N, C-alpha and C positions, 0 to 999 in steps of 0.2 A: 141429376138435374143439370141443365146448362147454366152458364154463368148468369145469363139474364133471368132465368127462373130462380136461381139462388138469391139474386138481388131483390126480386119481387117478394120472395118469401121473407127476407129480412125486413122489408118495408112493412109487411103484414104483422110481423112479430113486434115491431116498434111502431113508428109512424114514418111516412115518406120523408118528412123533414129531418128525421134522425138518421137517415142513410144517405151518404154522399158518394157520388161516383164521378163528379166532374174532374177533369184532368188536373186542374190546379189543386183541388182538395186531395186527390190521390197523392200528388207530389208533396203537399204540405204535411199531411198526416202520416205518410208512409215512411218517413225518415227521422233520424235524429241529427245530432250535430256532426256526425261523421260524414265523409264524402267519398267513401270507398265503394259502396253498393248503391245502385240506382233503385229508387222505390217503385214497385209495381204491384200494389195491392189490388184485390178484387173490389173491395168497397170499404168505406169508413162508416162505422156505426157509432152513434153517440147516445148511449143509454142514459136514462134518468133515474133508474132504480136498480136495486139488487136483483129484483125479479127479472128485469129486462136483460141484465148481464147473464143471468142463469139461462134464460131462454135462448140467447145467442150461442152460448157454449153448448147447450144440448143440441141445438140445430147443427152446429159444427160437427159434433160427434155423429149425428145421424147421416150427414152428407160427406163425412170424411174431409172436412175443410179445416185448414189451419187458422189459428187465431193468434194475433199479435197484440198484447196489451200495450196501450200507449198513454203515457202521462204527459209531461211537459215537453217531451222530445228533446231534452237537453243532454242525452247520454253521449258518451264518448267511446263506445265500444261496439256500436251497431246492434245493441240489444233490442231496440224498438224499431228496427228497419223491417219493412215488409217488402221483400224483393221477389216473391214467388207466388203471387196471387192469393195472399192471405186476407182474412177479414181483420181489419184493424179495429179494436175496441178502444176508442178514445174516451177518457174519463172526464173530459172537460165540463160536462153538464152536471156531474155529481160533485159539486164543489161547495157544499154547505157544512157549516159547523153545526152539528146536531145537538150537542149538549155540553155543558160545562159544570164541573163541581168544584167549588172554591175550597172546600175542606180537603178533598182528595188532590187538589191541584191537577186535575185531569180534564182533558178535553176530548170529546168524541167527534171525529170528523169523517166526511166522505173522502174517498181516495183522490178526487180531483182538486182538493183544496191546494192552493199555491203555497209554497213554503213561506214566502214573505207574508202572505195573508195570515197564516198561523202565527208567525212572529208578531205581527201587529195586534192580533187578537190577544195574545199573551200579554203584550205590553199594556193594552187597555185594561187588563185585569191586574196590573201591577205585578206580573209574573214574566217568565222568560222561557222561550224555546231556543235552546242553544245550538242546534244543528244549523250551520250557516256556511254558505259558499257563494261563489260569484253568480251562479244561475238561480239564486233564491227567488228572484222576481218572476221566473217562469216555470221552474221545476215544480212537480206536484208531489204530494205526500205519498201517494201510491207508488210512484217511481222511485222516490227516496227509499221506501221500504224494500222495493224490489232489488235495489242495488246496495242496500245497507250504506247509504251515502254518509260521507265523513265531513270533510271541510276544514275550516280554519280554527275550530275550537276543540278539536279532538283531544289535544293534550290535557285539557281540563275536564271536558264533558263527555268524551267518548263518541261513538258512532250512533247512527239512527237506532240501531238495535237497543241501545241503552235506554231509549225513551219510549219504546213501544210496549204498552202494557196489555194490549189486546188487539186482535185482528178479526175482521169478518172477511171471509174469502169465498169465492166460487171456485171449486176445484176443477181440474181438467175433465172430470166425469160429469160436472154440472151440479155437484152437491154443494150446499151452503154450510160452512163451518164457522161457528162463533167461538173464537179461541181466547181463553184466559180471562175474558170479561173485565179487563182493567185491574186485575188483582196484582198486588205487590208480591205476595207470597202465595204459592200454589204448588204443593208437592204431590200431585196426583198423576204421576207418570209422564209419558212423552209430551213435551211442549211443542206441538206442531207450529205454533206461532214462529218459532225460531227457524223452522225449515223454510217457511215462506219468506222470511227476511233474508234478502240476498239471493233468492232463487231466480230472479230476473224473469218472472212470469212463466217459468217452465213447468210449474206445478199447478197454477191456477191464477186467478185475478184477485188482487186485493181490492175490496170495495169500500171498506170502512176501517178506521183505526182508532184505538184509544191511545192518546199521547200524554205522557207525563210532562208537567211543566215544573219549573223551579224558580227560586227567587231571582230577582234582577241583580246583575253585578253592580257594584257601587264604585263610582268615581274611577272609571277606566282611564288608563293612560297608555300611550304608545311610545316606545323608544325605537328609533331606527338607527342602526349602527353600520358603519363601513368597516369591513374586516379584510386583512391582507391575504388570507388563503382559506381553503375549506376547513383545514384542521382547526383554525381559530374559531370557526362557526361552532363547532362542537364544544370547544373549551368555554366559550361564552355561554352556551346552553347550560353546561354543567355548573358554571359559577352562579348563574342566576337561579337555576332550579333548586340549588341547595338551600337558598334563603327566602325565595319569593314564590308564592303560588301563582304560577303563570296561567293566563287564559288563552294565550296563543304564542307560538314561537315559529315564525316563518322565515324562509330564506329565499334569495333570488340572486342571480348573477348580474354582473355589469351589463352583459348583453341584453338580458331581460329588462333591466332598468332603461337601457337606451331605447328600446321599442316603446316603453310606456311614456318616456319623456317626449318622444316624437308625436305622441297623441295628446300633448298639451298638459300633462301632469307636471307640477312644479318639482324641481330637483330638491332633495332634502337638505343638502349642504354642498359646498364647493369641492371638498376633498374627493378625489377619485379613489375607488376601491374595486377590487376584483369581485367581491361578494358583499352582500348586505343581509342583515337580519332585522326582522321586525318583531319586537317583543311587546306583548300586551299584558297588563296586570291591573289588579284592583288597588287603587290608592286608598285603602281603607283607613289609613291614619298618616299623620305626619312622619311617623317612624318609618313606614313603608317607603315613602318618598326619599327619606334620608338614606335608607338601606340601598335603594336603587342607585342613587348618586354615588354612594361609596363603591358599589359593585362596578359601576361605569368607570370610575377613576382607577380602580384596581385593574380592570381589563385593559385600560389604556397603558398603565404602568408595565403590564406584562407583554405589551406589544400585540395583543389580540384585537385591539380596536384602533382604527385610524381616526375616526371622527364619529359624531353622533348628534342626534337631536331628539328632544322629548316634547310631547304635545303639551301645550299650555291651555288648550280649550277643546271643547267637543268638535268644533269646526276643524281645528288643526289635526285632531285625532282622525277624523274622517279623511282628510286630505292625505295624511301619511298612509292610511290603509289603501288608498288608491294606487300607491306604488306597487303593491302586491296584487290587488284584486283586478287591476286593469291589464295584467300581463296577457291572459288568454285572449282577451278582445284585441289587444294590439298586435298579436302575432297571427291571428286568424286568417288575414289575407294571404299568408305564406303557406297555407294548407299544411300546418304542422303535423308531423307523424309523432304521435304521443305515446310515451311509455310511462305508465303509472305504477311505480314499483316501490317495494318496501322491504326493509330488513330490520332486525332489532337495532335499537339506537346505538349500542356499543359497537356494532359492525359498520355503521354508516361511513366513517371516514375512509376506511380501507376499500369498502365496496364502491363508493363514488369514484375514488381514484382509479380503480380498475376499469369501471364502465367508461369513464371519461377517456382513459387511454385507448380503449377499444374503438370508440367512436372517432376520436381525433386521428388515430392512426389510419383507419380504413376509409374515412370520409373527410379528409382535410378541407375540402371545398364546401362542405355543408356547414351552415350556421347552427350551432348547438345552444339551446336555451335551457338552463337549469333553473327550477324553482320548486317550492313545495313546502309541505308541513313537516319540516325537519325535526320538530319536537316530538313527533310520534314515529319517526323513521320512514316517512313517506316522501318520495321524491318524484318530481315530474320532469322527465327528460324529453324535450321537444326538439325534433330535427326539422328545420325549415326547408321547404322546397326552393331550390334556385329557379329563377325565371327561365333559364335557358333549357331546362329539361321538361319533358312531358310528365303529366300526372302518373301515367302507367310506368314509365321508367323510374320515376322517383319512388313509387310504392314498391316496385320490384327490388330496388337497391335496399330499401328500408327493411324488407323482410329478412335480409341477411343480418342487418343490425340487430333486429329483434332476437334472432336465434342466438347470437353471441352474447347479447345482454342477458337473455333469460338463462343461458348457461351459467353466467355469473350469479344470477339470482338463485339458481338451484344450489350452486356451490356454497352460498352464504345462508342457505335455509330461509330465503325470503319469499315474497309473493309477486307474481307477474301482474297482479291487479290489486292495489291497496284499497281503492275506493270507487273506481269507475265501472266495475263489473267486467264480465268476460265477453258476452255477446257473440257476434260472429267474428270479430276481428282478432280476439285473443284466444278463441277456442282451440286453434291448432297448437297452441303453446301451453295449454293447461297442464300437461304432464310435467312441466318444469316445476310446478308447485304441488300438484296432487299426484299421488301414486296410482298405479293401475288398479290396485285393490280399492282405493277410495273411489275412483271413477266408476268401478263396477257397482259399488254401493249406491252412488248417486244415480246411476241409470236405473237400478232396481227401485229406488225411492220414487223416481219419476213415474215408473210404470204403475205404482200404487195409486198415485193421485191423478194420473193422466194416462190410462191404459191404452188409449188409441193414439197417443202422441200428437194431439191437436194443438197443445199449448206451446206457442213460440218455438216451433221446431227449428233445428239448425243453430240454436243459441246455447251457449254454456257447455252442454255436453252432447 
């Protein structure tokens, strides 16, 4: 069929209003937050049911057309970019909470439910959905599942994988699989649910999910500390983690703070520091608060902390969190080249020093912004584009950075992508984290679920 005939057939499978081909729509739905590849999809389809998703996938198989699943399009690795005439299956209209069970603390949602929507639903039920990050207001649950999204609470609550008790998926063949049915315990062989979590839409499309909820945290407090060097960051983490159950432990550099302050966020205190930590914990008792203050004083005495502030209200807690959560927004105009890397916590200080030395030595004129979820070993290395060089020149230079950084990642047994996925941007470097034998098994697994290779080709593997 010609492109026009394929588009007409898609309109017949769904409705004309559910198929978009206008230039602005192709641009908006065909990309994610990356700016490396230009979007050029064939068409955008917006299904309203599992059966419509299935019909689109089967049609793609019949016509040998590629399919790109699309959630909130907030990805940072090119995983949702449609650059080669693909059909984009956007889940925006499948955005309903289908069921809630108070006894099970479980909610059944469609894949297009916004993360923040789920968080608010849980709060209305006096419960808590703990997977949280800066894009929660626009990211979708299906996309979170596809990338096994992490965020700011992983140190306490883990990744998206920890909260998915069931999935309904349409495979690359067009089969519908209903996986695990929300069960907590199920020892009946292969758990395909976990294959689809983190698969970036390369095996099929997540259409529904059973999500476990938990109790709401009580009396949260935030402590922001200025520290003299990166080694002190890890010493502070160790000191606090020994005695306090932390819900978050974040870090950011003075350069990152400078960009956030330029966007109108208030400075936490007057003392200057090279690095900052943000520590969140539940103040479940007066003793907890006393223990936190004793730890703060101890860290000051050791020279690990230069200054600090603790939230005295929920409003101040939110304001202090802005210091960390507004970083990505504040550096976005500089087209940052992002590295989302991780190692085991014990290796963090040596690893960060090595990577920072590599970047500073080879690119002394580039501004380097460090921040991340240091409590779980995940660091975000952002290299900002100078105004005087072109996008193409900047990206070309950064490819060399990535190779050197990923060599260090491999040396320390880490991951080239801790929480953002692989997509198109990191695919060339996947061998720094996965062995060739592992990659062969991944390719074989894709052929089982997607024998014609229609699902998100060119991504991940």
